[in-house]
C-alpha positions as CSV (number, residue, x, y, z in Angstrom):
1,M,25.0,-11.3,12.8
2,S,28.4,-11.5,11.9
3,E,29.9,-7.9,11.9
4,A,30.7,-7.6,7.8
5,A,27.3,-7.3,7.2
6,R,26.3,-4.7,6.3
7,T,22.9,-4.8,4.5
8,L,20.1,-6.6,6.0
9,V,18.0,-8.3,4.2
10,G,14.3,-9.1,4.9
11,V,13.9,-12.8,3.3
12,S,10.3,-13.7,2.9
13,G,10.6,-17.5,1.7
14,G,9.6,-15.5,-1.9
15,V,11.4,-15.6,-5.5
16,D,12.2,-11.5,-5.6
17,S,13.7,-11.1,-1.8
18,S,16.0,-14.0,-2.4
19,V,17.0,-12.4,-5.6
20,A,17.4,-9.1,-4.0
21,A,19.5,-10.6,-1.7
22,W,21.8,-12.4,-4.4
23,L,21.9,-9.0,-6.0
24,L,23.3,-7.3,-3.3
25,Q,26.1,-10.0,-2.9
26,Q,27.2,-9.7,-6.6
27,Q,27.7,-5.8,-6.0
28,G,30.1,-7.2,-3.1
29,E,28.0,-5.9,-0.1
30,P,28.2,-8.3,2.7
31,V,24.6,-9.1,3.6
32,A,22.6,-11.7,6.1
33,G,18.9,-12.3,5.9
34,L,16.4,-12.4,8.5
35,F,12.9,-13.4,8.4
36,M,9.9,-11.5,9.7
37,Q,7.1,-14.1,11.5
38,N,4.5,-11.5,11.6
39,W,1.5,-13.8,13.0
40,D,1.6,-16.1,15.4
41,D,-0.6,-19.7,14.8
42,D,-4.0,-19.4,15.7
43,G,-5.1,-23.0,15.2
44,G,-7.5,-21.5,12.1
45,G,-5.4,-22.1,9.2
46,D,-2.2,-22.4,7.3
47,C,-0.7,-18.4,7.1
48,R,2.3,-20.4,5.6
49,A,4.8,-19.3,8.2
50,D,6.4,-22.0,8.8
51,A,7.1,-22.8,5.3
52,D,8.0,-19.5,4.3
53,R,10.8,-19.7,6.7
54,R,12.3,-23.1,5.8
55,D,12.5,-21.9,1.9
56,A,14.3,-18.1,3.3
57,L,16.4,-20.6,5.3
58,K,17.3,-22.9,2.2
59,V,17.8,-19.4,0.2
60,C,20.3,-18.1,2.7
61,A,22.3,-21.3,2.7
62,Q,22.4,-21.3,-0.7
63,L,23.6,-17.7,-1.3
64,G,26.4,-18.7,1.9
65,I,25.0,-16.3,3.9
66,P,23.8,-16.1,7.6
67,F,20.0,-16.5,8.3
68,L,18.5,-14.7,11.6
69,A,14.5,-15.1,12.4
70,R,12.3,-13.2,14.4
71,N,9.0,-12.4,15.8
72,F,7.4,-9.6,15.3
73,A,3.5,-10.8,15.9
74,A,3.2,-9.0,18.7
75,D,4.1,-5.6,17.1
76,Y,2.0,-6.3,14.1
77,W,-1.3,-7.4,16.6
78,R,-0.9,-4.0,18.3
79,D,0.2,-1.7,15.1
80,V,-1.7,-3.6,12.3
81,F,-4.2,-5.8,12.8
82,Q,-6.5,-3.9,15.5
83,N,-6.7,-0.9,13.2
84,F,-7.7,-3.9,10.2
85,I,-10.0,-5.3,12.6
86,A,-11.7,-1.3,13.4
87,E,-11.9,-0.9,10.0
88,Y,-13.7,-3.9,9.4
89,R,-16.0,-2.9,12.3
90,A,-16.8,1.0,11.1
91,G,-18.2,-0.8,7.5
92,R,-15.0,0.7,5.4
93,T,-12.4,-1.8,3.1
94,P,-8.7,-1.4,4.7
95,N,-5.5,-2.0,3.4
96,P,-3.4,-3.7,6.0
97,D,-0.1,-4.2,3.5
98,V,0.0,-0.7,3.9
99,L,0.4,-0.2,8.0
100,C,2.3,-3.3,7.8
101,N,5.2,-1.6,5.8
102,R,5.0,1.5,8.3
103,E,4.8,-0.3,11.5
104,I,6.9,-3.4,11.0
105,K,8.9,-4.2,7.6
106,F,10.5,-0.7,8.0
107,K,10.2,0.2,11.4
108,S,10.2,-3.0,13.9
109,F,12.4,-4.6,10.9
110,L,14.6,-1.4,10.8
111,D,15.0,-1.0,14.2
112,E,16.3,-4.7,15.2
113,A,18.6,-4.5,11.8
114,R,20.2,-1.2,14.0
115,A,20.0,-3.1,16.5
116,L,22.7,-6.1,15.1
117,G,24.7,-3.7,13.5
118,A,23.7,-3.3,10.0
119,E,23.7,0.6,8.3
120,R,20.5,-0.5,6.2
121,I,17.9,-2.7,5.0
122,A,16.6,-4.4,1.6
123,T,13.6,-6.0,0.7
124,G,12.2,-7.6,-2.4
125,H,9.8,-4.6,-3.2
126,Y,9.7,-3.7,-6.9
127,A,10.0,0.0,-6.2
128,R,12.9,2.4,-6.8
129,V,14.8,4.5,-3.9
130,D,17.4,7.7,-4.9
131,F,18.7,11.3,-3.6
132,S,17.7,14.3,-5.8
133,E,17.6,18.1,-4.6
134,G,18.8,17.0,-0.7
135,R,15.9,15.0,-0.4
136,W,15.5,10.7,-0.4
137,R,12.3,10.0,-3.2
138,L,10.2,6.9,-3.5
139,L,10.3,6.4,-7.4
140,R,7.8,3.4,-9.1
141,G,9.3,-0.3,-9.8
142,V,10.7,-0.1,-13.4
143,D,8.3,-3.7,-14.0
144,R,5.2,-1.6,-13.9
145,G,3.2,-4.3,-14.0
146,K,4.4,-5.0,-10.6
147,D,5.6,-1.7,-9.3
148,Q,4.3,-1.6,-5.1
149,S,5.2,1.5,-4.2
150,Y,1.5,2.1,-3.7
151,F,1.7,0.0,-0.3
152,L,5.0,1.9,0.4
153,H,4.0,5.7,0.2
154,Q,3.9,5.8,4.2
155,L,7.7,6.4,4.5
156,G,9.6,8.7,5.0
157,Q,13.1,10.3,5.0
158,A,14.7,8.4,7.8
159,Q,13.2,5.1,6.5
160,L,14.0,5.6,2.8
161,A,17.9,6.4,3.4
162,A,18.3,3.2,5.1
163,T,16.4,0.9,2.6
164,C,17.4,-0.2,-0.9
165,F,15.1,-2.5,-3.5
166,P,17.3,-4.3,-5.7
167,V,14.3,-5.4,-7.7
168,G,13.2,-3.0,-8.8
169,E,15.1,-1.9,-11.7
170,L,14.2,-5.0,-12.8
171,P,10.9,-7.1,-14.5
172,K,9.7,-9.7,-12.9
173,A,10.7,-12.3,-15.3
174,E,14.5,-11.1,-15.7
175,V,14.1,-11.9,-11.5
176,R,12.8,-15.2,-12.1
177,A,15.0,-16.4,-14.8
178,I,18.4,-15.2,-12.1
179,A,16.4,-17.4,-9.4
180,A,16.4,-20.2,-12.2
181,R,19.4,-20.1,-13.2
182,L,20.5,-19.8,-9.9
183,G,18.7,-22.7,-9.1
184,L,17.3,-20.9,-6.1
185,A,14.8,-22.8,-3.8
186,T,12.5,-20.2,-4.4
187,A,13.2,-19.7,-8.1
188,T,9.7,-21.7,-9.5
189,K,7.2,-20.4,-6.1
190,K,4.5,-18.8,-6.6
191,D,3.3,-15.0,-5.6
192,S,2.2,-14.5,-2.4
193,T,-1.5,-12.8,-2.4
194,G,-4.0,-11.8,-0.4
195,I,-3.5,-10.9,3.6
196,C,-0.6,-13.2,4.8
197,F,-2.2,-13.9,7.7
198,I,-5.6,-15.7,6.8
199,G,-3.6,-17.9,4.7
200,E,-5.4,-20.8,3.3
201,R,-8.7,-20.5,4.4
202,D,-11.7,-18.7,4.2
203,F,-11.7,-15.0,4.5
204,R,-15.4,-14.5,5.9
205,E,-15.3,-17.6,8.7
206,F,-11.5,-15.2,9.4
207,L,-13.6,-12.0,10.0
208,A,-16.0,-13.4,11.6
209,R,-13.4,-14.6,14.6
210,Y,-13.0,-11.4,15.2
211,I,-16.0,-8.8,14.9
212,A,-19.6,-9.7,15.2
213,V,-21.8,-10.1,11.7
214,Q,-25.3,-10.4,11.5
215,P,-26.9,-11.2,8.0
216,G,-29.2,-8.5,6.5
217,E,-31.0,-6.9,3.7
218,I,-29.5,-6.9,0.2
219,V,-31.6,-4.0,-2.0
220,D,-31.6,-2.0,-5.0
221,P,-31.2,1.4,-4.8
222,D,-35.0,2.1,-4.6
223,G,-34.7,-0.2,-1.6
224,V,-36.7,-3.5,-3.1
225,V,-35.5,-6.1,-1.2
226,L,-33.5,-8.4,-3.7
227,G,-31.8,-11.0,-1.0
228,R,-29.6,-11.6,1.9
229,H,-25.8,-10.9,2.5
230,D,-24.3,-12.9,5.0
231,G,-22.4,-9.6,6.7
232,I,-22.1,-6.1,5.5
233,A,-18.4,-6.1,6.6
234,F,-17.3,-8.8,3.7
235,Y,-18.4,-6.7,0.8
236,T,-16.9,-4.4,-0.5
237,L,-17.2,-1.6,-3.2
238,G,-17.6,-2.9,-7.0
239,Q,-17.5,-6.1,-5.7
240,R,-19.6,-9.0,-7.8
241,E,-18.6,-12.1,-6.6
242,G,-20.2,-13.7,-3.3
243,L,-23.8,-11.9,-3.7
244,H,-26.2,-14.5,-5.0
245,V,-28.9,-12.1,-6.7
246,G,-29.6,-13.4,-10.2
247,G,-32.4,-13.8,-12.0
248,V,-34.6,-11.3,-10.5
249,R,-37.6,-11.1,-12.6
250,G,-38.6,-8.4,-14.5
251,R,-34.7,-7.3,-14.7
252,P,-32.5,-7.9,-17.5
253,Q,-29.8,-10.5,-17.3
254,A,-26.8,-8.3,-16.1
255,P,-24.5,-8.3,-13.2
256,W,-25.2,-6.9,-10.2
257,F,-22.7,-5.1,-7.8
258,V,-22.5,-3.8,-4.5
259,V,-22.4,0.2,-4.9
260,G,-24.0,1.5,-1.4
261,K,-23.3,0.2,2.5
262,D,-25.7,1.0,4.8
263,V,-24.2,0.1,7.9
264,A,-26.3,1.8,10.6
265,G,-29.0,-0.3,8.6
266,N,-27.0,-3.7,8.1
267,R,-27.9,-2.8,4.2
268,L,-26.2,-3.8,1.3
269,V,-27.3,-1.8,-1.9
270,V,-26.6,-2.7,-5.5
271,D,-27.2,-2.3,-8.6
272,Q,-27.0,-3.8,-12.7
273,G,-23.8,-3.2,-14.6
274,D,-22.3,-0.2,-15.0
275,S,-23.7,1.9,-12.6
276,T,-23.5,5.5,-12.3
277,L,-23.7,4.9,-8.7
278,L,-20.1,3.6,-8.1
279,Y,-18.5,6.7,-9.7
280,A,-17.0,9.5,-7.5
281,T,-15.4,12.5,-9.2
282,R,-14.0,13.9,-5.8
283,L,-12.3,12.5,-2.1
284,V,-11.1,13.7,0.8
285,S,-8.3,12.1,2.7
286,E,-7.5,11.5,6.1
287,T,-4.4,13.0,7.8
288,M,-1.8,12.6,4.8
289,H,1.6,11.5,4.9
290,W,4.1,13.7,2.7
291,I,6.9,11.8,1.5
292,S,9.3,14.5,1.4
293,G,8.2,15.8,5.0
294,A,6.5,18.4,3.7
295,A,3.6,19.7,1.5
296,P,4.2,20.7,-1.7
297,A,2.2,24.0,-2.8
298,L,-1.3,23.5,-2.9
299,P,-3.3,23.5,-5.6
300,L,-1.2,20.8,-7.2
301,R,-1.8,19.1,-10.4
302,C,-0.5,15.5,-10.5
303,E,-2.2,11.9,-10.4
304,A,-4.2,9.5,-8.3
305,Q,-4.1,6.2,-7.3
306,T,-7.0,5.0,-5.2
307,R,-6.6,1.0,-5.7
308,Y,-3.4,-1.4,-5.8
309,R,-4.6,-2.5,-9.5
310,Q,-6.0,0.9,-10.7
311,P,-4.3,3.2,-13.5
312,A,-3.3,6.6,-11.6
313,E,-5.6,9.6,-13.1
314,A,-5.7,13.0,-12.9
315,C,-6.3,15.5,-11.2
316,T,-6.1,18.5,-8.9
317,V,-5.2,18.5,-5.3
318,A,-5.9,20.8,-2.5
319,A,-5.5,21.4,1.4
320,A,-8.5,19.8,3.5
321,A,-9.2,19.8,7.0
322,D,-6.8,18.0,9.8
323,G,-4.1,17.8,7.3
324,G,-5.9,16.2,4.8
325,I,-6.4,16.4,1.0
326,D,-9.3,17.0,-1.2
327,V,-8.8,15.4,-4.7
328,R,-11.1,16.4,-7.9
329,F,-10.4,13.9,-10.3
330,D,-10.2,14.9,-14.6
331,R,-12.8,12.0,-15.1
332,P,-15.3,10.1,-12.9
333,Q,-13.3,7.1,-10.7
334,R,-14.8,3.7,-10.4
335,A,-15.4,2.0,-7.0
336,V,-13.2,4.8,-5.0
337,T,-13.2,3.5,-1.0
338,P,-13.1,4.3,2.0
339,G,-10.7,2.7,4.1
340,Q,-8.2,2.3,1.0
341,S,-5.6,4.7,0.1
342,V,-5.3,7.7,-2.3
343,V,-1.6,7.4,-3.5
344,L,-0.4,10.5,-4.9
345,Y,2.3,10.6,-7.9
346,R,4.3,13.4,-10.1
347,D,6.0,11.2,-13.2
348,N,7.6,8.2,-11.7
349,E,7.8,9.8,-8.3
350,C,5.5,9.1,-5.1
351,L,4.5,11.9,-3.4
352,G,2.5,10.3,-0.5
353,G,-0.5,9.3,0.1
354,G,-4.0,9.0,2.9
355,V,-6.5,6.8,4.0
356,I,-10.0,7.8,1.8
357,A,-12.1,9.4,4.1
358,A,-14.8,10.0,1.9
359,T,-16.2,10.7,-1.7
360,D,-18.8,12.3,-3.9
361,A,-20.3,9.0,-5.1
362,P,-24.6,9.1,-4.4
363,L,-24.4,6.6,-2.0
364,D,-21.3,7.5,0.0
365,P,-23.2,8.1,3.8
366,H,-20.7,11.5,4.2
367,C,-21.3,12.0,0.2
368,L,-19.4,15.0,-0.7
369,T,-20.6,18.0,-2.4
370,S,-19.0,20.1,-4.7
371,P,-19.5,23.9,-4.4
């Protein structure tokens, strides 16, 4: 890499990282782009890596910046994918993007950047970083509809000190407009969705290659058998699609949703409509990660977000066993799912988060009881 490049931009082949690199250029920052390959071709489908690499290379050429590529697939397999599979085997619903950010984009990539002589890294995430009162803070992106701080809550002081998010100050529409005005190769490229290593293939077929799945019964809350499921790992709380339960005699014409997973009995529990069985007012997390490096004074009044697309909700947070937290919401929350992350916010600042271990939803196998 050119010795003049102080910032290494993680160019993904998408429009956000492309514009991030251009914005840094406009600030007079010497930059280079690095494409991360996190999954090797397994012969099971198109994981987009080749096309994304070509697009990243085109953008770097258009901007006149050096292009590099590194294969972090071994790191990804060890530090992200094995956890992903273990969680599904346990009947939980993991979020691999959180681990990918912590272990790959802001660890393996950051280490590689430093080995190449760069002082910091940049990505196309919609988030912001600032330094206030002696510590680095992770803030929501200006575009709340695209804010990605939820996926970045495992970052710490060392990573934030060496990271910038150039598009975090912009709305997505403006990022698209910049790319179009510049004629960048990624200007009209669709945003990537889902899990990168699965790509354009059937999720169930992919997952069945790595874990043993066994069909079982779909039952209502009273244990009445309504149908058969393809494998309990394929379903998550609140799911409606793919149940193939409908038109049950004597039941109203209302949609069915997953309200519980009996992993030991290999039974999927479903109910109709906005079932109270889906709601929780309390959760306990596994070991909590605090972005500041230390827990604040507890109990704490703040907001908590339990899924990326769900709004943050007012709550009270207390300490729990083994470094976890006990979160009590002001109002019931729908489909709070073990394996997902609970992320805490105070105004626009992300305080940190942890994996949800249990809730007080009636069908949670580890159902919490409030004193």
